[in-house]
C-alpha beads as a LAMMPS data file, in Angstrom:
LAMMPS data file: protein, C-alpha beads

101 atoms
100 bonds

1 atom types
1 bond types

-500.0 500.0 xlo xhi
-500.0 500.0 ylo yhi
-500.0 500.0 zlo zhi

Masses

1 110.0

Atoms # bond

1 1 1 -163.932 -383.487 223.363
2 1 1 -163.158 -379.842 224.150
3 1 1 -166.765 -378.660 223.679
4 1 1 -169.823 -380.106 225.373
5 1 1 -173.454 -379.142 224.724
6 1 1 -174.600 -378.850 228.292
7 1 1 -177.951 -377.351 229.323
8 1 1 -176.599 -373.816 229.720
9 1 1 -175.126 -373.801 226.220
10 1 1 -178.399 -375.057 224.743
11 1 1 -180.333 -372.296 226.541
12 1 1 -177.846 -369.688 225.329
13 1 1 -178.159 -370.913 221.752
14 1 1 -181.976 -370.931 221.892
15 1 1 -181.941 -367.402 223.350
16 1 1 -179.607 -366.126 220.634
17 1 1 -181.752 -367.678 217.910
18 1 1 -184.883 -366.098 219.462
19 1 1 -183.253 -362.643 219.531
20 1 1 -182.114 -362.900 215.915
21 1 1 -185.593 -364.086 214.864
22 1 1 -187.275 -361.173 216.679
23 1 1 -184.888 -358.644 215.153
24 1 1 -185.456 -360.008 211.660
25 1 1 -189.192 -359.347 211.942
26 1 1 -188.697 -355.621 212.417
27 1 1 -188.779 -352.798 209.936
28 1 1 -187.724 -349.178 209.914
29 1 1 -189.436 -346.119 208.473
30 1 1 -188.248 -342.510 208.314
31 1 1 -189.865 -339.379 206.879
32 1 1 -187.610 -336.424 206.113
33 1 1 -188.464 -332.911 204.919
34 1 1 -186.707 -332.019 201.683
35 1 1 -188.006 -328.663 200.521
36 1 1 -190.510 -325.925 201.233
37 1 1 -191.608 -322.995 199.127
38 1 1 -193.159 -319.658 199.968
39 1 1 -196.528 -320.985 198.773
40 1 1 -199.073 -321.461 201.569
41 1 1 -199.600 -325.055 202.681
42 1 1 -202.507 -326.322 200.648
43 1 1 -205.204 -328.861 201.287
44 1 1 -204.074 -331.296 198.588
45 1 1 -201.584 -334.116 199.115
46 1 1 -199.859 -336.026 196.341
47 1 1 -197.877 -339.229 196.684
48 1 1 -195.616 -341.249 194.406
49 1 1 -193.795 -344.389 195.480
50 1 1 -192.040 -347.553 194.449
51 1 1 -190.005 -350.446 195.810
52 1 1 -186.425 -351.554 195.476
53 1 1 -184.998 -354.897 196.462
54 1 1 -181.682 -355.597 198.201
55 1 1 -180.638 -351.964 197.561
56 1 1 -179.769 -353.066 194.017
57 1 1 -182.877 -353.857 191.992
58 1 1 -185.268 -351.067 190.997
59 1 1 -188.242 -352.053 188.846
60 1 1 -190.527 -349.268 187.604
61 1 1 -189.678 -346.989 190.514
62 1 1 -191.204 -343.543 189.918
63 1 1 -191.101 -341.640 193.189
64 1 1 -190.638 -338.253 191.571
65 1 1 -191.981 -334.881 192.641
66 1 1 -193.601 -334.454 189.235
67 1 1 -195.509 -337.737 189.535
68 1 1 -196.590 -336.951 193.110
69 1 1 -197.884 -333.529 191.999
70 1 1 -199.784 -335.106 189.120
71 1 1 -201.283 -337.793 191.408
72 1 1 -202.492 -335.115 193.847
73 1 1 -203.656 -332.626 191.221
74 1 1 -201.186 -330.064 192.560
75 1 1 -199.880 -327.170 190.458
76 1 1 -198.373 -325.025 193.263
77 1 1 -196.128 -327.098 195.524
78 1 1 -195.759 -326.066 199.186
79 1 1 -193.724 -328.827 200.836
80 1 1 -191.844 -331.950 199.760
81 1 1 -191.125 -334.871 202.083
82 1 1 -189.411 -338.179 201.419
83 1 1 -190.397 -341.325 203.292
84 1 1 -188.191 -344.400 203.225
85 1 1 -189.064 -347.758 204.723
86 1 1 -186.894 -350.826 204.984
87 1 1 -187.875 -354.404 205.790
88 1 1 -184.943 -356.611 206.735
89 1 1 -182.748 -354.966 204.133
90 1 1 -184.663 -356.949 201.531
91 1 1 -187.424 -354.555 200.460
92 1 1 -187.130 -350.773 200.511
93 1 1 -190.060 -348.437 199.839
94 1 1 -189.337 -344.931 198.535
95 1 1 -192.178 -342.398 198.696
96 1 1 -192.408 -338.697 197.867
97 1 1 -195.174 -336.773 199.659
98 1 1 -196.007 -333.235 198.580
99 1 1 -198.605 -330.694 199.689
100 1 1 -199.961 -327.713 197.855
101 1 1 -202.786 -326.393 195.697

Bonds

1 1 1 2
2 1 2 3
3 1 3 4
4 1 4 5
5 1 5 6
6 1 6 7
7 1 7 8
8 1 8 9
9 1 9 10
10 1 10 11
11 1 11 12
12 1 12 13
13 1 13 14
14 1 14 15
15 1 15 16
16 1 16 17
17 1 17 18
18 1 18 19
19 1 19 20
20 1 20 21
21 1 21 22
22 1 22 23
23 1 23 24
24 1 24 25
25 1 25 26
26 1 26 27
27 1 27 28
28 1 28 29
29 1 29 30
30 1 30 31
31 1 31 32
32 1 32 33
33 1 33 34
34 1 34 35
35 1 35 36
36 1 36 37
37 1 37 38
38 1 38 39
39 1 39 40
40 1 40 41
41 1 41 42
42 1 42 43
43 1 43 44
44 1 44 45
45 1 45 46
46 1 46 47
47 1 47 48
48 1 48 49
49 1 49 50
50 1 50 51
51 1 51 52
52 1 52 53
53 1 53 54
54 1 54 55
55 1 55 56
56 1 56 57
57 1 57 58
58 1 58 59
59 1 59 60
60 1 60 61
61 1 61 62
62 1 62 63
63 1 63 64
64 1 64 65
65 1 65 66
66 1 66 67
67 1 67 68
68 1 68 69
69 1 69 70
70 1 70 71
71 1 71 72
72 1 72 73
73 1 73 74
74 1 74 75
75 1 75 76
76 1 76 77
77 1 77 78
78 1 78 79
79 1 79 80
80 1 80 81
81 1 81 82
82 1 82 83
83 1 83 84
84 1 84 85
85 1 85 86
86 1 86 87
87 1 87 88
88 1 88 89
89 1 89 90
90 1 90 91
91 1 91 92
92 1 92 93
93 1 93 94
94 1 94 95
95 1 95 96
96 1 96 97
97 1 97 98
98 1 98 99
99 1 99 100
100 1 100 101
C-alpha cells in the first residue's frame, strides 16, 4: 500500500483537526463609523439590531437609524456607527448605534 498511517501521520492529523476546531470556535466583531453631524455629541444612545444567517436569510431584521433613534429617544442625531459580528459564517449580527439628544 502506498500510504501508511504511522505515528507521525496520526499526530499530524490530530493537530490539524485541533487547529480547525479551535478556529471554528472564534468570532469576529467590527464597529465602523458611518456618519457624524454638526450636532454636539449627546448623552443618549440608541441601538437597533438583528441577525442574519448564512449571509442569505434575514428574518425581521430592523437595524435602521430611525429605529435606533426611536429606541434611544433621540431627535437630534450626532453620530452613527455600525457594528457587525460574525460567528463561523453562520450567524451575523447587524447593529446600528447612534448618539445624540
